N, C-alpha and C positions, 0 to 999 in steps of 0.2 A: 808449409807454409798455409800454415793458417786456416779458418773455414771460410774465408770472404767469397762469396756469388753474386754475379758472375766473378771470376780472378779478374784483376788490374791487367791489361794488355801492356802496359810499360812498366818503368821499374821500379820495382820492391823493395824495400828490408824492414825484414819483423827482426824482433829480439832471437836468439838463439835457446833454444828448447830450454835449455839449462839456467837462461837468465829471464825468463819470462815471468817467475812468481815476482821477480823484483821491479819488474817491471809494470806491476802492477799498480794505478792507485784506487782505493775503497773510500766509495761516501755512501754515507747513510740517505739521501735525498740527493736530487743533482736538478741544477737548472744551467740554462745558458747564455750567458754576454756576447754579443757580436759588435763588433764594431770594423767598420771600413777604412782599410789604410790603402798608404801610395794614393797615388792621383785619385781613386772612385770616387768618382759620382754617380748619383742613381735617380734618373725621372723617379716620377710620382709611385706611375706602374709598376714599375722592377722596387723600389722601396716596397709596397705592399705585397708583390707576389714573394721576396726576400722574407717578409716577417712570416706568409699564410707557412713558408715553407719550414723555418721552422720551428714553429708550433704545431707542422706534420714531424717536425723527427725529434722532438720531444715527449710527443704520440704515442709513436712509436719504439724510442727504448724504453718508455716506463710502461707498455703494454702488461708484460710480464710482471711489474708489481700491482701485487694485487691486496695489498698490508689498506687496514684502516686505520687510519690514523685516529685518535680522540686529542690529540698533541705530535705536530709537527716533530720532527728530528730537531735540535738544537743547530744540529752542525750543517749546513748543508751546500754540498758541494758544485763547484760550477766550473763548468766550459766554459773557458776563453777562449772564443773564438775569431780569429783577426783576419777578413776577408781582403782581397786586393780583385774587383773584378775590374775586366776591361772593356767590357759592355754592357754600358749602364743601361741602355732604350732596350736590347730585346725583352719583351714578358709575355711572348704567347709561342706555347709549347709550337714544335714544327718538328720536323724529320731533319731537315736542312741545317738546326740552330750548330751551334759552335759546341762540344757537351764535353770538350776536355776540361781537364783538373787536375792540378799538383793538389796533395795533403801531406802535412805532417805533425805528428803529434808526440808531444815533451812534458814532463812535468818538472815543476818547476815549484824547491821548496820556499815554505814559510809565507806564502802568499795566505793562505786560508786561516792560518796559525802559525806558532813557533814550531811545530811539530808533525806539524801536514803536509803535505803535498796537492798540488792543481796542479791540474791540466791545460795546457796550453795549445791549441791548434791552428796551426794557419793554409787558409787555402788559399789556390791561386786557380781562378777560372776565366774563361770569356766573358759567359753569359752566364746568369742566374741557373742555368737549367745543368750548366757542368758544377755549380758549385751545389744542387742539391743531388747530383752525383757524387758527390766531396761527402756530403753530408751522409748517403744511404751506406758508404764503406765506413765511413766514422761509427753508425750506429753499427754496424754488424760487430765493433771492436770495444765495445759496451755488454755487457752482461749482467742480470739480478740475478744474485745470490740467494735463492730462496730460506736455506739453512742461514745463513748468516746476515741475510736482511738489510744488502751490501749492493750497491753497486760495481763492477770494476772493471777500466778502462785500462785497456792497453795502451802503452805509452813507447818509447823508441822506432815508432811506425814512421815511414818514407814513402810514399807512393807518389813517383813524379809523371808526369804526362799520360794516366790513364784515360784513352780517350776509346770510342766504339771504331770497332773495324770498319761494320757496315753500317750505314744512316740509319736504315728504317728496320725497326725493331718492333713487333707488336702480337697482338692477337687481336681476332674476330671472334664478334657474338653475336649468333642468329637472333634476333629477337622477335620474329617473326610466328616461327612452327611452336615454340613455347615463349610465351611472355615472361622474361624476364626482370626480375623486381629490382628499381631503383637502389635499393639498399644492396642487392647482389654484384649490380654493376659497377659499385665505390667499392666492393670488397675485391673485384677482380683488377679494378685499375689500379689499387692500391698495388696488389701483388704484382705488376705489370711494373710498377713503379719500384718495388722493391728489386727487381730484375733486371733495373737500369732501360727497361724496354720507352718508348717512348708512342705509340702509337693503340687506340684502342680502336678497332673499326667497327662498325656496329650495323650490320645487314636487315637494314630498317622495315624492310619493306619485302612481301611474296604473296604467292597465290595463296599460303593461308592466311593472314593477315596483318595490319599495317596500325602497328597498334602506335599511334602519333596522333597528338591534335592537331588538327590541321584549321586553321578559322578562317582560309578562303574557299576548305570546299570539305566541311562539316560532316558533310553527306558520307567523303571517306571513310572518316573515322567511327562513325554512327554505323556504317554499311560491314565497315573492317577491323575492326577490333572484337573480340571475345568478349569484353563486357568491359561495364564500365571501371572495373579497376586495371583493366588490364590496359591502361593507354598511360604514354609517356605525356603529361601536361607542358605545355610552354614555359613553366617553371619548372620543370623536372629538367626540363634540356638543359635549359640553362644553368642551373646548378649544377648538372653534370660535367659541364663544359667549365664549369672555375673551380669545380672540385677533382677535375681532373688535370687542369693548369696550373695548381699547385704542388698536383707532384711530377709535374716536367711529362702530362701525357695531353698529347694530342687527339681529342675523338675527332674520325672520321664518318662521315655517312653515308650510307650507302640506298640508294630508291634503284631499285634492280628495273630495268627496262631494257627492249622493249618485251621480254620474256618474263616469267615468273611475276604476272600481274592476274592478280583473280579479286581477291576478297577487297571489299572497300570500293569497287568499280564497277558492280553489278547494279547500283542503282539507274546507271544511265542506260539504259537499255531500252528496245524499242516496243518490249512490254508498257515499260512506264510511260511511252509515246514521245520517244528522242526518235529523229530519223533515222541512227544505226544506232548500232551497241558501241559503248566504249571500248568492253575491251570483246574479244574472240575466244572458242574453244574449253569455258566458264563454267555452263552448267551442263557439262558430260553424261551427268546421269538421266538426264530428257530426253538424250538422244542416243537411245542404244542398252542401258538397263546400265547393273550396276558397276560393270567392268568395265567401260565405255572410256574411263580414264586410260588405261591402257592404251589405249587407241594413238589419243592425242599430248599425253604427255606424261614426263620421266618418273612421278610420283603426283597419286590427286589429293588438292583440285590442283586442276591443268588452270590455262591462263594466260594471253598474251595479247598485250594491247594493239587495238584498232587502228592501225596506219591509216589505213584508208579513210578514216573519221574526223575530221580535222578536231570535234571540241577535246578527241580525247588528249591530242597535245597540249589545249587551255587548259584542261584541267590538269597534266602534269607539270604546267608552268607554273601554274598557283602552288602544285604539289611542293615546285622545286623552291619555290619562294618564302613560302614558310617554313620548311626546314634548313635552308643556309643562315634565315633568319632566326633563328633557333638557336643552331651549332654556331653563332658570332661570324659567319661568312668566315670557315676556316679556308687556309690557303689549298686543302684538298679537298675535293669531291667526286664519291666515287659513283659511275652513269650503270653500275651494274653490265649487263650486256652481253649474257651469259646462254648458252642453252637457246637459242633460238630455234622450236621447229616448224620447219615446213614439209617436207614428203608429200604425198600425192593419196587420192582414196585408194589407191593399190595396198600404199606403205607400211611398214608395222606400225609406225608412227607419223602422226600427220595433225597441221592444225591451218599453218595458213595456206596451205594448196587444197585443202579439205572441202569440196561444194557446198555440202552441208553445213560444217561449222563455222566457215570463213567469206559466205558472199560478197560481201563487201568488198573485200582483198579481192574475188579474182573478178571483180566487174571492175575494178579501180585498177586493176595492170590491162583488162581489155580495153580501156575506155583511153588507155596511155600508148597503146600499140606494144604492149608486155605481153611473153606466150608466157603462161603458165607451164609453159613444156620445157622452156629454159630457167637452170637454176641462176642464171644471171639475172633474172629480173627481179628473183627473190631478193638475190643479195643487193639488189641498186634498190629497192625497197627499202633493205634494213638501213643499207649504206646512209639514205636521205634522209632518214629518221636520225641515223647519229647525227650528222651533220645540225640538223636542226635543234637535237635535244645540245649539245654541245653551245649553238648557237644563244638558244634560252640560256643558259646559264650564265653564259659571256654578258648579254647581257644581263640579267641582274648583277653582278658582279661588277660591272661599270654604273651600274645605278649607286649601287651600294657605295662605293669609292666617290663618286658625285658628292653623292649627301654626307656622308663622315671623311673627318677629320684624317682617318688611319686607313692605308688600304690595306688589302687581303694580301698583299707581297707575291711571293713566285708565281704558285696559283697554276697549278696541275689538276687534270681530272685522270682519275684510274677508272679502268675497265678490265672484265676478264674475260682473259681467252685462253682456249687450247684447242683440241681434236675437236675433231665432228666426222661426220658421213653424208651421206643421201637425206637424213630426216632433220637431223640436229648438225645446223650449218655452226663452220667457221671462219670467220672474217679474216682471220687474218693466212688461209690460203688464196688470196685473191691476190692476184698480181700488182694491182693498185689499191691496194689497201689503206695505201699512204695519202690518198686522197681522200679521203674518208676519215683517217685516223693518225696524223701527224705527229711522225714523234719528239715533237716540240712540243705539241699539246698535251699525249697522253703516255701516261705509265701503264705497263701490262700487269695485270698479275695474274700468273699464269699458274693454273689450274690440274692441268692433264699430268699425266706420269712422267717420273723422270725420265725413263729409257725413252722414251719415245715421244719426248718434249718437243715445243718449240721455241723453245727457248734458246738457243743456238743461233735460230734464226732471227730470232726478232731483235738481239742483238747486235749481230752484224748489220741490219737494217736501221741500227740504230737509234732502237730502244731502251729507255730503262723498263727492267723488268723485275716484280718482285714472286721470289718464290713461295708456290703456295700447292706444292706436288700434292695432287691425296695422296700419296705410298707413302708421303713422311711427315707430312704436318695436318691431313684430316683426322683430327683428335676423335671424332663421333665412330672410329672407321672400329670394326670388330663386336658390333652390338648383333641383337640377336634383332631377324627379319621387323618389320615393319606391316605392310599390307601383306604380303606372304610370310609363312614360315619356312624354317633355311636357312636364315642367318641372313644380317644385313648387305649390300651392295657392296661396302666396301671394307675389306680383312685383307691383314688381319689386321690387331689391336695394335696399334704404334709404342713400341716400349722407349724408354726416355732416353735408352743409349741410340738410340736409333735417332732420334731429333739430335744428336747431340754429334752425328755423323753426317748431318744433314750436307752443309756446306763441302766436307770434306770428298761426300762420297759425289757429289754433283761438278763440283769443279774435276777432279778425277775422271770422271766420265766426258765433262763438254771440251776440258782444254787436252786431257791427255788422253782420252779415249779408251781409258781403262775400263773391264768389265762390258764393254761393246760389242761384244764377241762377232753378233749379228749386223753389226755395221748400222744399228738403228740411227745413230747420229750422225747423221751424214758431214753434218758441220759441224769442226771443229772452232774453238776459240782461243787467239792467247791469252796467257795470264794477265798482260792488259786489258784486254778486252772485254775477260768473266770481270775484273773488279773494276771496270769501266759501269759497265750494263747491269750489274746486280745490284742492285738497291738493297736488299735486306730480303726478310721472311717479315712471316707472322705464321703465328699456328690459326687454326679454326676449325672450331667448333660448331655444327649444323645442331639443329636442337631437335631434330625430330622425334626422339627419345633421350632428350634431355632435358632438364625444367632447371627450376631456381635451387630445387633440393642437390640437386649432381652437378651444375654446369662448373664448380668449383673443383670438385673434388675430377673431372676431364678435364682440366686444363691443368692445373699444376699437381705435382711439381713437373710434368711433362714438361710445360713452355718452358720451364725456369732451363731447360736442357737446351736448349732452340738459344736460349737470350746469352748463353756464354758464348756459343759457338759462333752469336753474330757480334759480340762485345770485344772477344777473346781472340777468336776463330785462333782456337789452339795448335790444330794441327800447321798450323802456317808461322806460331807466332816463337821465334827464337827466344826470347827474354823468358816466357811462358816455360819452353824446353829444357832454358838452363835452369831456373829456379827448381824443375821436377828433378833433374839431373844432380845438383846439388843434395836434394833432399835422399838420392839414393843413395850420395855418398855418404853421409852423417849415419843414416838406416846399415849402410854395409859395414862402417867403421865401429857400429855398435855394435855386430853380430860379432865383431872381429875378422870381419872380410875385406880384404885387400880390392877385388875385383865388383865395383858398383854395377847394379844390372844397367844397359846402356837402354836409353829411354826411345823408346819408336813413336812416329808421329803417323801409324796408321790408324785403321779402322777399327784398332784397339784403344785407341788414347783414353777412352771413356772410362775406363776402368782406373787411372789413376785420379779421376777426381768423382769415382763414388763414395769415396767416405766424405766429401763436401758434400753432394747430393744431400745424403744423408742428415748429416748436421742442417744442410741449409731448408730440407722437407720441413724438419723439426722445429724450424724457428718461423716457418711459412705456417705453421700449425698454432704456433705460440704468438703471433701478432694477427689470426683470427682469419687466417685465411683456410678455407676446408680442402686441407691438399689432400690427396690419395696419401697412405700407408703404404714405404717402400718394402719393408720387412718385419716381420713378427716381432714382439715385444722381447721375449725370453733371444732373441738373434743379436745380445748386445756382444756376444764372443765373435760372430760377427764383423762388427768394426773394427774390432783391435785385429782380427785377422788381417785387415785391408791396409788397415796403419801397419802391419811390421810386414807385409808387401809380401804375401808366402806364396803367391801367385791361384788363388784358390779361386773360384770361381765365381761371383753370387745363385745363391738358388734361384732355379725359376719358380715364381710364384706365378701361376696362370689360375684361372678359375674351369673346374670342372663340374658341370649342368646335367644332373643325373637326369633322366628321360626315365617318367612313369611307363612301368611295364602293364600293361592292357593287353587284350587279343587283338583289342583294336591299335592299331598307331595312330588314329588322327583322334583319336578320345578327347585329347588336350585341348579341341578346338571345343568341345561342350563346356570347359573349364574357362575357358576364354577368359568369357563375359565377367567370372565373381574375380581370375587374378587381375583385371584391370580395376575393379573396384574394389580389390584387398590392399593394390598397391597405393591406391587414394589415401586408403583407409588408415595406411603404414606413416605416407606422411603426414597424414592429419595426425597423427600421434606424435610426433619429433622423429619417426625413423626416417634415415635419408636413404631411403630405398629408388633407386633407379627405374626413371620413367616407360612410358611402354607403348606410348605411342604419343603422337601429336597432339594437345590442345585442340585443336576443331575438329578431334576426330575421337566425338561423345559417345557417339549412337553408332550401330553395327549394325548395317541393311544388308544382307546379302554377299559379304565381302566390301562393302563402300560405305566410306564415312559421310556423311551429307552434315551439312552447316545448317544453321535457322537460318528464315531469311524475316525480314521485320517490312516496315512502312516509312517511305524516304520525308526525313523531315521539312 
């Protein structure tokens, strides 16, 4: 079946294994010549984009060629690509673009010289973004043989109507808790493109920091960034947007509100002479001691927007304006909107309903005839804020469209959705939720756990959803603890085969009720409802304990498993199953057996992809992606056993962390400060050591980490 990743969803023809040597064309060096054929005509924007995509293709194909020429090889191989493009206007990456393509690769004798063969490639695509996926497939059929100092191109290949099974396929990176550099973001944009994903979602702000240059509100950056180096300039963001577009990736910015807001907002306070604070529940250390954050936040530091202060909305609109402008007014903007803490003076967690921390909120409720003892008062407060935030974003898009020659397209707002309790509210529990969040305007990114999820209910209500269940795609799961010893809140570590089965597992749960022994999924969907309502999914990396050194290792190659699930949908793809069955038949014949093993499409199907995954991780590393290893170097025999389908399971390689044997099992705490410094020193020396705490948490004061303060500009 070859080692393509993700495997094509359409019809595929490869040379038979016995014909593979004769199907290879070798070149000492490689170039590309592209010509538009048929009725193809393209705009200047698309023409420029196609050139960028072709340059990126050459860069990726030649990455493994580490030769340094004193003199270029006399013979230069040329890939002759003929492109038939149906849509010559679409030039901005978007998950609703048509990404389908067809590809043929043939050899033609005599074009380079009388005795040499050349390679003719024909690509048919609706848009430039389908063309980019075709180039990605082509790149995986080219390898550089270092021992021969030549490129090898596989010919005799047909890929017909390859297309994604789900439109939305991406990764999310939290750049707030740890700053992630432009260079590292570009690495992960490339990696997402290699896997035929189309979205990189950036969680730009949180209580920890807001690392974005905001010309309209410079104090937000001054007080919100960790330091001057940990800021994305306007030029950085614009460069990232264009870089990503050249790889077919749409960048989606998120400004989380009204919860998860703290750093950057503290300049607007009563202490600084303002009528009221811009945020509430931020300075917990001043209200109850080192552990006060536990009373009003899910992790330190806390903070939520002061919804009773009109100045807060003015600042927020300026932030929206700057971010939308820097991200070139993308067709999707993420409003955040999760984990709003209300509580009460006596509840385990409280913020908006806390007499000490949010007096302005409570005064506002009283002035408007709303009771603090009624949950609906706070839902109304939150819902009205959401309406105002939605209106502000729409006004900005409208003004942009009026001043621009091109509009932003279909334009959808994304928002988080999940479960909640009396302290941590869930907007989607409201019977009138559509008054605040109409399905025509909002797509819901669902973060709860799969078994107890609101997904079926949302789809029944007409919402489109993005699957982001924490028990499958939260790739920070499985870490050690941050604030306290005893493990991270999210366990266990999600292995790649778990992600590979994600779509299959939730389909079985939400459509067939499989695995729902206690009837938790009270609403079942039809197959048509599932595929209409589920746009796709993304992996998420929250960066409490992840930074530049480790972010790529956490994301890859596990995100590749989700990428194939979303592109190929292997459990439901009859063509993929037929290819597997044909391979089983060839192997059975080679072993002298007449009974090929039946290919099953249950949650063991990942095993059939294991060999390709091992090869793919190697190629990711070859292309400069710091992807985590999946097997020890010595285990080459393991790959052969997989190829022979002997049925042996992969060895489980887990981490065993030895505990220091002491007479007092808390003695480790005395070493904690040195450990934090030592990990920093290891990273300084080029060791890719895992982060142990968020960036802001550099000082330890009786268990609470505080951030420095400064003077407003």
